[in-house]
C-alpha positions in Angstrom: 14.4 7.3 -29.9 18.3 7.7 -29.0 19.6 10.9 -27.1 22.9 12.5 -28.1 25.1 12.3 -25.5 25.6 15.5 -24.8 22.2 15.7 -23.8 21.8 14.2 -20.2 18.0 13.5 -19.7 16.8 12.5 -16.1 13.8 11.7 -14.0 12.3 12.2 -10.9 10.2 10.5 -8.2 7.8 13.7 -7.7 6.4 13.0 -11.6 5.0 9.9 -10.0 3.5 11.7 -7.2 6.3 11.1 -4.4 6.5 14.5 -2.8 7.8 15.6 0.8 4.3 17.2 1.4 2.3 15.1 4.3 -1.2 14.3 2.5 0.2 15.2 -1.0 -1.4 11.9 -2.7 -1.0 8.5 -3.0 2.6 7.0 -3.2 3.6 4.4 -5.7 6.1 2.0 -4.4 9.8 2.8 -5.3 10.8 -0.1 -7.2 7.6 0.4 -9.4 8.7 4.0 -9.9 12.2 3.3 -10.7 11.3 0.1 -13.1 8.9 2.4 -15.0 11.9 5.1 -15.2 14.2 2.5 -16.6 11.6 1.1 -18.7 11.2 4.3 -20.6 14.8 4.7 -21.5 15.7 6.9 -18.7 19.0 6.4 -17.4 19.3 8.7 -14.0 16.8 9.9 -11.6 16.7 12.4 -8.4 16.7 11.1 -4.8 13.0 12.1 -4.3 11.9 13.2 -0.6 13.8 11.9 2.3 12.7 8.2 3.3 11.4 7.3 -0.1 14.4 5.8 -1.3 17.0 4.1 1.1 19.1 6.4 3.1 22.1 4.1 3.5 24.5 4.4 0.3 24.8 0.7 -0.1 21.5 0.2 -0.1 20.9 3.5 -2.1 23.5 2.0 -4.7 22.3 -1.5 -4.9 18.8 -0.3 -5.7 19.4 2.1 -8.3 22.0 -0.3 -9.7 19.4 -2.9 -10.1 17.4 -0.8 -12.4 20.4 0.7 -14.2 19.8 4.2 -13.0 22.5 6.6 -11.8 21.8 9.4 -9.3 21.7 12.9 -10.6 21.4 14.5 -6.9 18.4 15.4 -5.0 16.1 18.2 -3.6 16.5 19.3 -0.1 13.6 21.8 1.0 14.6 23.4 4.5 14.2 26.5 6.4 17.5 28.6 5.5 16.4 31.8 7.4 16.3 30.5 11.0 18.2 28.0 12.9 20.9 27.4 10.5 22.8 24.7 12.6 19.6 22.3 11.7 19.7 23.6 8.0 23.4 22.7 8.1 23.3 19.1 9.6 20.4 18.0 7.5 22.8 19.3 4.6 25.6 17.6 5.5 23.6 14.2 5.7 22.4 14.7 2.2 25.6 15.9 0.7 27.4 12.9 2.1 24.8 10.5 0.9 24.6 12.1 -2.6 28.3 11.9 -3.0 28.6 8.4 -1.7 26.2 7.4 -4.8 28.1 9.5 -7.3 25.7 12.7 -7.7 26.5 15.6 -8.6 24.1 18.3 -7.4 22.0 19.4 -4.3 18.8 21.1 -5.1 18.1 23.5 -2.4 14.9 25.3 -1.8 14.5 28.0 1.0 11.7 26.7 2.6 9.0 28.9 4.9 9.2 25.8 7.8 5.6 25.5 7.5 3.9 22.5 5.7 3.2 22.4 2.3 3.6 25.5 -0.2 0.2 27.2 0.2 1.3 29.6 2.8 4.4 32.1 2.6 5.1 34.6 5.4 7.3 37.5 4.7 11.1 37.6 5.6 12.5 40.8 7.6 15.9 42.2 6.4 17.8 40.3 9.2 16.1 36.9 8.2 16.7 37.3 4.6 20.4 37.8 5.3 20.5 34.7 7.1 18.8 32.8 4.4 21.7 34.0 2.0 24.5 33.3 4.6 22.9 29.6 5.2 22.7 29.0 1.4 26.4 30.2 1.1 27.3 27.8 4.1 25.4 24.8 2.5 27.4 25.4 -0.6 30.7 25.1 1.0 29.5 21.6 2.7 28.4 20.2 -0.8 31.5 21.2 -2.3 33.7 19.4 0.0 31.6 16.5 -0.9 32.3 17.2 -4.7 28.9 18.5 -5.2 27.6 21.5 -6.5 24.5 23.5 -4.7 21.8 25.0 -6.8 19.1 27.3 -5.4 15.7 26.3 -6.6 13.4 29.4 -6.9 10.1 27.4 -6.1 6.4 28.3 -5.4 5.8 28.5 -1.4 9.2 29.4 -0.5 11.2 32.4 0.3 12.8 32.6 -3.3 9.5 32.5 -5.7 9.0 35.5 -6.9 11.1 37.4 -9.7 12.1 40.4 -6.9 13.2 37.7 -5.0 14.9 35.4 -7.7 16.9 38.9 -8.6 17.6 39.6 -5.1 19.1 36.1 -4.3 21.2 36.3 -7.5 22.5 39.9 -6.6 23.1 38.7 -3.1 24.6 35.3 -3.3 27.1 33.5 -5.9 25.2 30.5 -6.0 24.0 29.5 -9.7 20.0 28.4 -9.7 17.7 25.5 -10.7 15.7 26.6 -13.3 12.5 25.0 -13.1 10.8 26.3 -15.9 7.4 25.5 -14.3 8.0 27.1 -10.7 9.7 30.1 -12.4 6.3 30.9 -14.5 3.9 30.2 -11.6 6.3 32.8 -9.5 5.8 35.1 -12.2 9.3 34.7 -14.0 9.7 34.0 -17.5 12.1 31.6 -17.4 13.9 31.9 -21.1 14.0 35.8 -20.2 15.8 34.7 -16.7 18.3 32.3 -18.7 19.1 35.3 -21.1 19.9 37.4 -18.3 22.0 35.6 -16.4 23.2 32.7 -18.6 26.5 32.0 -16.0 23.9 31.3 -13.3 22.4 28.4 -14.7 23.5 25.1 -12.7 20.7 22.8 -13.1 17.5 22.7 -15.2 13.9 20.9 -14.3 11.5 20.9 -17.4 7.9 21.5 -16.5 5.2 22.8 -18.6 2.1 24.2 -17.2 -1.3 25.3 -17.7 -1.3 29.2 -17.7 -4.6 29.9 -16.7 -4.1 27.8 -13.6 -0.8 29.6 -12.9 -2.5 32.8 -13.0 -5.2 31.7 -10.5 -2.1 30.5 -8.1 0.0 33.6 -8.3 -3.3 35.9 -7.6 -3.9 33.9 -4.5 -7.3 32.6 -5.7 -6.3 29.0 -5.7 -3.8 27.0 -3.4 -0.9 25.7 -5.1 -1.8 22.0 -4.1 -5.0 22.4 -5.2 -4.3 23.5 -8.8 -1.8 20.5 -8.9 -4.9 18.0 -8.6 -6.8 20.0 -11.2 -3.7 19.6 -13.6 -1.5 22.4 -13.2 1.3 20.9 -14.8 1.2 19.3 -18.4 3.3 16.8 -20.4 6.1 19.2 -22.0 4.7 20.6 -25.2 1.1 20.3 -24.0 0.8 23.5 -21.5 2.2 27.3 -22.1 5.7 27.3 -21.4 8.0 27.3 -24.6 10.0 24.2 -23.4 12.0 24.3 -27.3 13.2 27.8 -26.7 14.6 26.7 -23.2 16.4 24.0 -24.2 17.8 25.8 -27.2 18.9 28.5 -25.5 20.4 26.9 -22.8 22.1 24.4 -25.1 23.5 27.2 -27.3 24.9 28.6 -24.0 27.1 25.8 -23.1 25.0 24.2 -20.6 26.0 20.7 -20.0 24.0 19.6 -17.0 21.0 17.6 -16.4 17.6 18.0 -18.0 15.3 16.8 -15.3 12.0 15.8 -16.5 9.7 16.8 -13.3 6.1 17.3 -13.7 4.7 17.5 -10.2 1.8 15.3 -9.9 -0.4 14.4 -7.2 -2.3 10.8 -7.0 -5.6 10.0 -5.6 -7.5 6.8 -5.0 -9.1 7.3 -8.4 -6.1 8.1 -10.4 -4.8 5.0 -12.6 -1.7 3.8 -11.7 -0.3 4.3 -15.2 -0.8 8.1 -15.4 2.9 8.9 -14.5 4.3 6.5 -16.6 2.0 7.7 -19.9 2.9 11.4 -19.2 6.5 11.1 -18.5 6.5 9.3 -21.9 5.1 12.1 -23.6 7.3 14.6 -22.2 10.4 12.6 -23.1 9.1 12.1 -26.8 8.5 16.0 -26.9 12.1 16.4 -25.3 13.7 14.0 -27.5 11.9 15.7 -30.7 13.7 19.2 -29.7 16.9 17.4 -29.0 16.7 15.8 -32.6 16.0 19.0 -34.0 18.9 20.6 -32.3 21.2 18.2 -33.2 20.4 18.1 -36.8 20.8 21.9 -37.0 
């Protein structure tokens, strides 16, 4: 099914189980992942974790061009509340790479500095101020390369809960990456957040979530990584997020950015290799049905 040109749909390697967290799961070969994206009719991707795809611009462009994929941008999860010089150096390196390959957005997450997303120490007021200040300096670095920086509320980071999201929006002028899954798990209704702050939508990650497992994670009874392994994320339309309401609202509000299919997946040794492609195909079919209804209205 073709997609109207105003809807720019992309993928991300995490949907194929490629994650920056050590020990997350089995990682499929990059050429296999990119080929499957292209076979599904997708024409763009986010970068994935550092080191998965080439970090030399010419090599990365050649690899993506070989699969007829553009680069949307990439996810950068780094501590913002401490050691700001290290964060700025990492942002400079990533922004330069993204820009050299035609990307548009740097997706920033306020990492804790711990491995993974299962623990989250509290911040002091001074650390929060450093976090906000560092995010602003990264925004300026990215802007010098022609990129927009968006802050990604994310489970297991220092911007996770609804209170933290609203606090960040109040203290910073960065727009957000609205990730429908991570917001819901953190206790925020993503559609209501978009309605409260329509001018702060800078990027969109579309996920569907099984609410019962999300409740267990939010209550601290289940670790996030274990929940992902149990199927926390479902193909779009098969979970408890109102994906159509989200897409309809942002479209009608004038959003013209990317709609990134991003279902966090972890593959174990028993997982069939075709699961990521199958689930992404189901998500894409559901999104295309929504787009068709919006285009016909």
